[in-house]
N, C-alpha and C positions, 0 to 999 in steps of 0.2 A: 093519536087517542085510535085505541083498537076498536074496529068494527065488529058486529056480530057474526060475521062470516069467518074471521081471525080468530075470535073465540070459541067457535065452535070447532074451529080445523083444529085448534089447541086443546080442547076435550075429545077430539076424535083420536090424536096422538095419543094422549094419553092414558085413555083407555085400551089403546092396542098398546101401549108398553106394559098397563095393568094385567091384560092377557096374555102376555108374553110371560112377566113373572111368573103367573101363576100356571103355566103349563112347564117352566123350568121347574119349580118348586114341586109340581106332581111328578115330572119324570125325575128328580132326584130325591125323591121320598121325603121332602119336608113338611108335608101335608098329610092327614089322613084322605084316606079318598074313597067312595062309597059309587055305587052301580049296581047295574047285572051282571052277569056273567056264570061262571060254572065254578062247583066245588069236584073236587077229583081227589076220592079219597083212595088211600094206596095202600093196601095191607098185604103183608108178604116179602121175602125179600127180593130186594132190588137191587141194583147198582147205581151209582153215582153218574154215568153215562146213560144207562139207561132213564135216570131222572131228569139228568141235564133235554135228553131227546123228546121226555115229556112238556119241560118246561118253553124249548124251542118251538115243538109243535105247537102250543098254545100262541107263543108270538107270531108264529109266522100265520097264524089264523086270524091275529088281528087282535089277540088281547092287551090292555092298554095300560093294566099294572099286573102285579103279581107279590103273592106270597106266599112262604112255604111255612105249616106249622105256626101261624102267627110273626114269622117274621119276613118284612118287607124285602122281594128282590129290587134291586136296583140294575145300573145296566155295569156296574163294578163288582157286585156280590160275586163274593167265589164259594161255590158249590162245591166242594172235595169230601175226603174222605181223613179221619182222625186211624184208621186201621180195621177201627172197629164199627164206626156206622159213618153216617151221614155229618156233615159239618157246613154252615153257613157263617163264610165270615170268619175261620177258627172256632164255630160254636156247636157242641153238640145237638142235632135235632135229634128226637127218638121217634121211632114208630108206633103208631101208623101214622104215616107222611097224609096230611090234608094241603093240598095245594089247591090256592084261591086265585081267579083269574077275572079281571074285571072286563068285560068285551060285549059282543053281540054273541047272545047266549047259544042261538041256534048253531051260531057258524061255528063256534066255538065245539060244538058238541058233535056235530058234522064231522069236525076234525079230527075229531080223537076217534069218535066213535063209526068211523067209514070201515066197510069190508076190506079185510086185508090189510088195514092200517095200523098204527102204533101202536094202539092199545089191544087188538087182539093178535098183534106179530109177541109183545112183550109177553102175555097171557099165556097164547099156545107155546111160546119156550120155558113157561117155568109155571108149574101147575099148582104151586102153592102160592104164586101171585094174584093178587084180585084185586082190579082196580076200575070203579064205580064214577061215572061223572053224573052229576046231580046238577041241574037248571037251577039257577038262583035270581029271584027278580032284585035283590039287592044286598050285596057283599058291604063289606065293609072293615079297609085295608089298613093297619096300623102304617105310622110312620118310619121311616127307615132308623134305627136305633145306633148307627154308630156315626162318629165325627166325620164332617168332611172336610179332608184337609189336603190342601195344596203346598206341597213343600219347594216348588219350581215353578209350575204354571203361574205367571203374570198376564194381567191384560196387555194389550199391545197398545201403546200410546201412540 
């Protein structure tokens, strides 16, 4: 017969598994997420490489999750160009660009707005480009809208 300690250990292990699954669901964009963060509004011409730099700056500053124009960005999201403009996973995204990042709002804002930082550098290099960073108490980022398909990867047995 299982004792109270065994049941309690089983409950802790189960909760740990549930927590881990929830983390994986967030990382893979399988659930809508909400939290504080920043919204970065980009108007004017911006290159895909500069957009990548902004996304990486937010990730490096600790952003947990990101979305661009309402499209959730996950680790395998492909941001590119179709020769005319920006694409996410092959789908065209039209300006103005709205980049949302959930994370510590102050840290994200400081990372983007520091003197001599990326935003200042981009705007100094292109007078037609405007980048505005807004703090947000609560952002809601959507699900990743592409199917997850693993063709070759299988769990090790």
